[in-house]
N, C-alpha and C positions, 0 to 999 in steps of 0.2 A: 530719617533717624527723629526727625521733630515728628512726624507719626508715632514715632515708638516711643519718644518722651512725652506726649500726648494723653498716652494710654497707660503709660506704666506709673503705679505707684511706691517702686521701690526703688532706694534711690542707690545711686552709683559714684563711690568712690575710687579711689587710687590709692596704691602699692608704691610708692616714692621716698628718695630721701635727698632731692636734692633739688635747688628752685628751676634747675634746666628742666627736669624731668617734671617739674609738677608744671611746668608752662605744655610741654606737651600731651601732657594727661587731660589740663583744662582744653586743650585744643579739640581732643579726644570727645569733649563730653564729660568728664568728672565733675563731681557735684563738692568734691571736698577731698582728702588723704585721710584714708583708712588706717593705712600703717607708713608710717615715717620710723624706718630704723636707724637712732642713732649712732651704732654702733659701723656705719658705713661710715660715717662722717670722717672719722678718725683714722679712716685707711686712705685720704684723699692728696695728701702730701709727705714727704717726710718728715718734716716737721711737727705732723700732727704727730704721725706717726711715733715718734722719737717722744713726743710727750706723754702719749697714753701708756707706752714701753717703758718709762722714767715712775709712773705712777703705779705701774706692776711691782716692779724692784722692789719699790723704797721698801725702809725697813720702819718707819715709823708711821704715824698719823698726820705730823707736821711735814714731812718731805712730800708725803702722799698729797696732801692739800695744795703746796706750793706747786708742784705736779699737774694736777688738777686745775688752777689759779690759769696755765698756758693755755688748758685746754680751752677754756669758757668763752673767751675772746670769739677762737675760731666756731664752736657751738653757733653764739648770739650770731655772727656775722648772716650762718647757713640756715638759721630759723625765723632771720629778719626776711632774707631772702624767699624763703617761703613763704609766708604771711603776709608779704607783699601781691607774690603771684596770685593768694588763693582769694584775698579780697574778701576779706569774713569769711570764707567757709569752712567749715569744721574741720583741724585740723589734730591727727592724734597721733602724738609724739608718744614711743615706747623704750623706755627708760633700758639702760643698758644691758643686753639680753646674750652672748655667748660668754663661755668658759674664759676665762684672761688670758690663756694655754694659748689663742687663738691667736692674739695679739704679738706673741714674739717670736724672735724667730728660735728654729729648731735644728738647726746644722751650729757645726762648731766653728765656720768662716764668718754667719750671721752673726753667733752669740760675743765671738770678739768686736768685732765690728761694734756693736752694742754698747759692749763694756768701755769701748777705746772713746763712743759718743759719750756715753755717762762718766768718764774717767775714772771707772771702778776696774779692778780685777777680775779677770776673765774669772774666776774659779769661783769668785761669787756668784755674778752674773749667771754662770752656767747654773750653781748650785741652786740658786733662786727659783730658776727656769724649769729646773727637774722635778723642784717641790711641788709643781703647778700641775703635772700628769696625774690625770684621775683615770681610773681601768675602762669610765661607761661615763665621759663628759656631758653627752645630754642626758645627762639624768644626777647630771654632779654638780656641782660651784657653777650653778650660772642663774641670768633673770632676777627674779626680784632678792633672791638669797644671798647676791653681790652688795645689795645694799643694804641686807639685813645688817652682814659682814662691818660693810664699807660707807656709813651712812653719811661719808664726806663724797660719794660719789654720786647717790641722792642730792644732796646738795648744791654739786652744782652743775647737773644738770638742770635740776628745776630751776633755778637761778638763773640760767642761759634763757629757758624756755621764758621764764615771766619779763628777762628785762629786754629781751627782743621783743617781747608781745604790748610790752607797756613805751617802747622806743618808737613804736611801729603809730599805738594809738596815738600819741603824744604828734607823728606827724601826719594826723589823720586816716592811717589804713586802718580798718579792720579790722579784729582779728579771735579768733572763737578755735584758743586750743586746748584739747582734752589731755590730761596726762595720765599714760597709762602705764600698768604693773606688771610686766610677763613671770609668767610659771608661779600665780600664785598657788596657792594649796589649802588655806586656811583664813575664817574671819581676821582671827587676831593679827596673823601675819599681815592681811593688806591693811586692819586698822592701825600699826604700828606705821608702817609708809604712808599713808595718807596722812597720818599727822602730821608726819614731818613734811610731808609734802607741801599742807596747806603751811605750815609756822613757814618755811622759807617763802612760799607764794605772797603770802601776806606783811611780811619783810616788807622784800621787794618792791610790794604796789607803795608800801609806807613810804620807801626810802625814793621813790619814783613819785610818789604825788599821784598816782593812777591807778582808777579800778579798772580791773579786768574782766571779766563773766571768762571761769572755765573749767571744765570738770575733770574730775578724778576717777578712773575706772580702772579696769582688769583683764586683762588676758583669760580666758579659759582654752587652758590648752592641754591641762592635767585632768584625768576622768574624776579624781577625788573632788578637786575643785567644782565638776560639773554634779557631781552628786550633795555637792553642799554648797548648793547655789543659793539657795532662801539667806541663810545668815553671811554670804559672801555679800548678796545684794544689799542685805544693812549698811553697808560701805559704802558699795561703789555704786558707782553713780551711771554708769555704763559699762555691758559685757563686750568683746570683740573675739569673737570664735579663733584661735590660733587650731586650723583646722593640721596642718601641719603637722604637726607635731602630736597633737590630738589624736590624729591617726596613726601616729609612729605607736603612742601608747595603749593605746585599746585595742589595735592589731597584734602589738611586740614587734612589729617588722621596722628595721630603720630602710628609711629612705632612698639611702645609697648603696644597702646594699642587696633591697629587696628583686634587683634586677635581674640574679641568679637563681631561683626561682618562681617572681611572679609570673612569669609569661607563660607556664605550666597550672596555675591557681587558673586564670583568664580562660587557658583556650578550653572549648568544651571538647575538642578532641579528647584532650590530655584526660583535665582533672575538671574543669568548669567552677571550682568551686566559686568563685566571688564574679559577677555578674559584667564588672571594669574593674581595671585598675587604681584601689581605692586613694594614691596619689594624683590619680587626674580626674576622679569623678567621684565626690563623696558617698562614700559607705554608710547609706541612709540607713538601711538595717540595723546596722552596731555603733557607730559614731553617731548618726542622726539621731538614735535612741537617747544617747548620752545629752545632745543638745535641745531637743526638745524639751525632755525631765531640765535640764537646766535655765530655759527661758519660762517654763511653766512655775519654778519653783520660783526661780527671780523675779518675775513679777507677782507674782502673790506677795513677796514683803516690797517692791517697790515697784507700785503700778506702772510708774512712767518711763520705767530703766529701758534706755535707748540699746538695741541690739544690734551688732553687726557682725559681717565674719572677714577676717583676714589674710587667711591663709590662699594657697594657690590656686583652692576649689571656688573663690569668688566671681572668676570668671567662667567657669563652664555650666553651659544652658541646664543641665539637671539641676546642678547643686542654686544656680541661680530660682530655679520652681522651685526647691523646698524651701528655698530662704522668705520665698514669695508669700510660701501656703502657709508659714508657720509666723509668719509677723515678724520677721527681719525690719529694722529702720533702713538699714544698706548694705549691700556687698562691697567687697573692695578687692582690688584686682589691680596687675601691672598695667602700665600705664595702655599699652597696643589692644591689650582684650577690653577695656574698658566699651567699644563700640558694640560688642558681644556681648557684654550682660547689659546691656542695656532694650537691645534686642530679644534679647530673652528674657528681661524683664516686663516686657509688653507682652511679648506671648503669653506670660504665666496670666497678666492681668486680662486677658480674654477667657483662656481658658480655666482660669477661677477670680474672677472677678470680687476684687473688696470697693475700691473707689473708695478709697480715706485719706484723696487729697481734700 
């Protein structure tokens, strides 16, 4: 692995959500975190789960803010743990991404327990949860759309990140947070979110009397965002390609349901329409074309735009080679795929030399 690291030019980060997983990733050679999914922190304990459920069921902004205030210390503690483990390595933190219905119970028994815990009538809790139903939640009210509708979610999460970063810096721990807004479709949308993010960040740093270098960027996972990358790059300081959703939206295939017919598409004896499973190895002809176009447009607008990939494809050798050839700064994958990505990045450098170090 030392030989591989001496050769490769592509950085390798990891997708982790806890300090424990971050420690494992660093041991396996990760040079940062390319995706920290903040929603996973809400499922860690019943107390955290109840706080997010209370926020979702809330009728008004003030009640929602009180519930979010209960979550802030938990998130801050997790971020501090991750920053300590990473010791100045870049940490890309994605703000809340899944639709809110994923956080609440959908069985009658579970809803009754929730109603009891929140001291609310069962029929009210049930009605509120029923209202969260979406015909296609993957294409619905999720990602950055939640922060457009509920700005207090953004405020709480950014405050938790920046308070953690400031406190770590005071204790001599180097920090390098990168705040990422998922599912962006338009420059104006990202501008609204970035302005709000910076307002909270500057306020926290003023309160703490500490200055922290941080970046604000976006996840490119919607085809429209890839097509409008030049204007989005006017606001974003980095792009991270979320290839899981970008693949689903480009191919019109659900990763969860495609198993019924995808084997026929890959099987040369049956149809052989696709060379590989596009959810395992990047569809370079289709999805890859959107990505290369987005990189070209984005870097025309912002020459030093940082480019990464954080979908499951980040640990696939063929995808790593694609990222190397297209001047990505890093790939990010699950901790146990980090050594594979490091080796694949070295192979890519030997085959297509860049030597950008």
